[in-house]
N, C-alpha and C positions, 0 to 999 in steps of 0.2 A: 259721722267724723268730718270735720270742715274741710276746706279745700287747703288749706295752710298745713293739715295733719296729715295729708296723704304725701306718701313716699314720691320722690320726685326722682321719676326714671325717665331714658327715651321716650318710652311708649308712652307715659303719661303725658309729655309733653307733646309730642306729634298727635296722641289722640285729641288733646285739646285745640290744637291749632286747626286739625283736620273737621273737628265738630264746628269750631269757630267759621271756618271757611264755609263749610257745606250749609251751615245755618244763615251765613251773610252777616253775621254777628260782628262789628267793628273792632278790631284789637287795637288798643292805644299801641302807641309806639315804644311805651316803656316795658309793654308785654313782650313784643316783638324783641326787643334788644334783651330783656330778660331769658327770653326762649332760646336765643341764638347763644347767648353765654352760657346757658347751662347745657344746651347740645353739644356745645363745640368742648365742655368739659368732660361730658360723660362719653364723647365718643372714644375717648381712650381705652375704655374698657370693651368697645365696640370692634376697635382695631386690633386689639391683643386677641378677642376671640377671633377673629378673620385670620390672623397670622398663625394661630394654633391650628386651626381647621386648615389651612393652607399645608402646613407641617405634616398632619394626618394624611391628607390626599397626596402628598409627596412620598412620604413613607409607604403608602398602599403603592404606587408607582413603582417606586424602587423594588420591593416585593415581588412585584408581578413581573419585571425587566428581570430580576435575579433569577427567578424561577423558569425563566425560558432558555430554551439552549441556545436559540439564534437570538441577538437582540433586537428587538423591532420596536422603535420609539413610537412610531404611527399606531400599532397597534397598540401599545400600552397605554397611549394617550386616548385611543376610542374605548378601550377598558375603563379606564378610569371614570370617563363620561357616563358611564354605565351606573356607577355607583351611588349610594346615599353620600358619601362624604362629598363628593363634587359637588351634587344639589345644595348640599349644606354651605358648602363654600361660594356658591354661586347667590344662594339666598342673603349669607351675611355680605358680601361683597355689595349686593343691591341695597341691602340697609344701610351700610356706610356711606354708599352714594346719596342716598337718601336723606340723610342725617346732614350730609355736608350741603346739600342742595336747601335742605331746611336751613341752615345757618346762612346760608348765602342770600336767600329770600328775606330772613329775618332782619340781617343789615339792610336792605333795599326798602323793606318795608319800614322798619324804624326810621329812616332817612325821610322817605316819602310823607308819611303821616306827620312826622316832625315839621316838615317845611308846610303840609297844609295847614296845620295847627298855626303856624306864624304867618300863615296868608300870603305864600310864595306862588 
């Protein structure tokens, strides 16, 4: 399967950029710009997933508080932090931030590389 035939996902883009950076392979401005644009578009699904996970976590918090005879929000928050749902939310939040940073970096790198090629 050629590179063009591979499914374009957030993971494939980030993996490509990570490998190129690790191997010190120069990345042309057009590739940086393309990666940033695609990540920006694909980020919608990632933020949707984050919102869904946050909703699940909030529902679990609500059920925990509702089951208590005395409402103790601090205790409910401590309980939620021990759950798999909380870990999933934190991982997805970090993933979204990583994508945002990759988009920012792509914009800067595309601009810098383009200026280098023009001789500035």
